[in-house]
C-alpha beads as a LAMMPS data file, in Angstrom:
LAMMPS data file: protein, C-alpha beads

90 atoms
89 bonds

1 atom types
1 bond types

-500.0 500.0 xlo xhi
-500.0 500.0 ylo yhi
-500.0 500.0 zlo zhi

Masses

1 110.0

Atoms # bond

1 1 1 -355.237 -88.345 8.093
2 1 1 -354.547 -90.213 11.299
3 1 1 -355.594 -93.788 11.706
4 1 1 -357.817 -94.501 14.653
5 1 1 -356.613 -96.938 17.268
6 1 1 -358.460 -100.195 17.518
7 1 1 -360.986 -100.562 20.279
8 1 1 -359.280 -101.932 23.344
9 1 1 -361.670 -103.427 25.912
10 1 1 -361.879 -101.193 28.965
11 1 1 -359.982 -98.326 27.315
12 1 1 -361.679 -94.947 27.627
13 1 1 -360.599 -91.940 25.656
14 1 1 -359.575 -89.141 28.029
15 1 1 -361.626 -85.994 27.637
16 1 1 -359.842 -83.046 26.129
17 1 1 -360.579 -79.825 28.083
18 1 1 -360.381 -77.698 24.925
19 1 1 -362.992 -79.835 23.205
20 1 1 -365.223 -79.700 26.264
21 1 1 -365.036 -75.878 26.233
22 1 1 -365.964 -75.823 22.548
23 1 1 -368.868 -78.176 23.147
24 1 1 -370.171 -75.960 25.948
25 1 1 -369.872 -72.902 23.708
26 1 1 -371.622 -74.643 20.832
27 1 1 -374.397 -75.779 23.109
28 1 1 -375.322 -72.160 23.631
29 1 1 -375.110 -71.429 19.890
30 1 1 -377.785 -73.886 18.807
31 1 1 -380.555 -72.336 16.790
32 1 1 -383.119 -74.218 18.834
33 1 1 -385.162 -71.754 20.802
34 1 1 -384.370 -68.893 18.424
35 1 1 -387.581 -67.549 16.894
36 1 1 -386.696 -68.230 13.260
37 1 1 -389.418 -66.073 11.765
38 1 1 -388.296 -63.063 13.798
39 1 1 -384.631 -63.681 12.977
40 1 1 -385.458 -64.052 9.293
41 1 1 -387.400 -60.755 9.313
42 1 1 -384.565 -58.949 11.087
43 1 1 -382.009 -60.333 8.639
44 1 1 -384.177 -59.242 5.720
45 1 1 -384.469 -55.726 7.178
46 1 1 -380.721 -55.525 7.681
47 1 1 -379.982 -56.755 4.160
48 1 1 -382.472 -54.266 2.774
49 1 1 -381.049 -51.389 4.832
50 1 1 -377.596 -51.932 3.330
51 1 1 -379.018 -52.624 -0.168
52 1 1 -377.424 -56.063 -0.286
53 1 1 -380.518 -57.415 -2.019
54 1 1 -380.118 -54.893 -4.843
55 1 1 -376.404 -55.597 -5.219
56 1 1 -377.025 -59.348 -5.505
57 1 1 -380.216 -59.063 -7.610
58 1 1 -382.115 -61.208 -5.146
59 1 1 -385.006 -60.399 -2.789
60 1 1 -384.034 -59.739 0.819
61 1 1 -386.290 -62.473 2.219
62 1 1 -384.626 -65.106 0.006
63 1 1 -381.174 -63.971 1.129
64 1 1 -382.324 -64.000 4.757
65 1 1 -383.607 -67.562 4.348
66 1 1 -380.296 -68.563 2.753
67 1 1 -378.300 -67.046 5.623
68 1 1 -380.467 -68.801 8.196
69 1 1 -379.896 -72.133 6.432
70 1 1 -376.148 -71.424 6.391
71 1 1 -376.191 -70.807 10.146
72 1 1 -378.002 -74.097 10.711
73 1 1 -375.564 -75.973 8.468
74 1 1 -372.625 -74.411 10.307
75 1 1 -374.076 -75.418 13.689
76 1 1 -374.503 -79.009 12.422
77 1 1 -370.936 -79.020 11.084
78 1 1 -369.556 -77.789 14.407
79 1 1 -371.469 -80.459 16.293
80 1 1 -370.209 -83.202 13.965
81 1 1 -366.630 -81.949 14.296
82 1 1 -366.701 -81.837 18.089
83 1 1 -368.332 -85.280 18.190
84 1 1 -365.585 -86.640 15.933
85 1 1 -362.750 -85.190 17.973
86 1 1 -364.363 -86.244 21.239
87 1 1 -364.431 -89.844 19.986
88 1 1 -360.968 -89.778 18.397
89 1 1 -358.369 -91.529 20.559
90 1 1 -355.270 -89.395 20.031

Bonds

1 1 1 2
2 1 2 3
3 1 3 4
4 1 4 5
5 1 5 6
6 1 6 7
7 1 7 8
8 1 8 9
9 1 9 10
10 1 10 11
11 1 11 12
12 1 12 13
13 1 13 14
14 1 14 15
15 1 15 16
16 1 16 17
17 1 17 18
18 1 18 19
19 1 19 20
20 1 20 21
21 1 21 22
22 1 22 23
23 1 23 24
24 1 24 25
25 1 25 26
26 1 26 27
27 1 27 28
28 1 28 29
29 1 29 30
30 1 30 31
31 1 31 32
32 1 32 33
33 1 33 34
34 1 34 35
35 1 35 36
36 1 36 37
37 1 37 38
38 1 38 39
39 1 39 40
40 1 40 41
41 1 41 42
42 1 42 43
43 1 43 44
44 1 44 45
45 1 45 46
46 1 46 47
47 1 47 48
48 1 48 49
49 1 49 50
50 1 50 51
51 1 51 52
52 1 52 53
53 1 53 54
54 1 54 55
55 1 55 56
56 1 56 57
57 1 57 58
58 1 58 59
59 1 59 60
60 1 60 61
61 1 61 62
62 1 62 63
63 1 63 64
64 1 64 65
65 1 65 66
66 1 66 67
67 1 67 68
68 1 68 69
69 1 69 70
70 1 70 71
71 1 71 72
72 1 72 73
73 1 73 74
74 1 74 75
75 1 75 76
76 1 76 77
77 1 77 78
78 1 78 79
79 1 79 80
80 1 80 81
81 1 81 82
82 1 82 83
83 1 83 84
84 1 84 85
85 1 85 86
86 1 86 87
87 1 87 88
88 1 88 89
89 1 89 90
């Protein structure tokens, strides 16, 4: 793990174009604005159609809720990662 440089007065970390592209892409992937109830119903239908609920011995709506929570956790993880690398002075 790299050590962070100490804060030098007046020093600004240059923006990395790759990180900026990722941040723009992640901004469009936020789950805000997505109708969660509709997404959850569609996921449940899809899981039911492929009999995933039967294979995992779990109701489709519970699996759909789990997947939705995983998507939210992944979005939060991506945001934290891009924030970290945007602030890292290397």
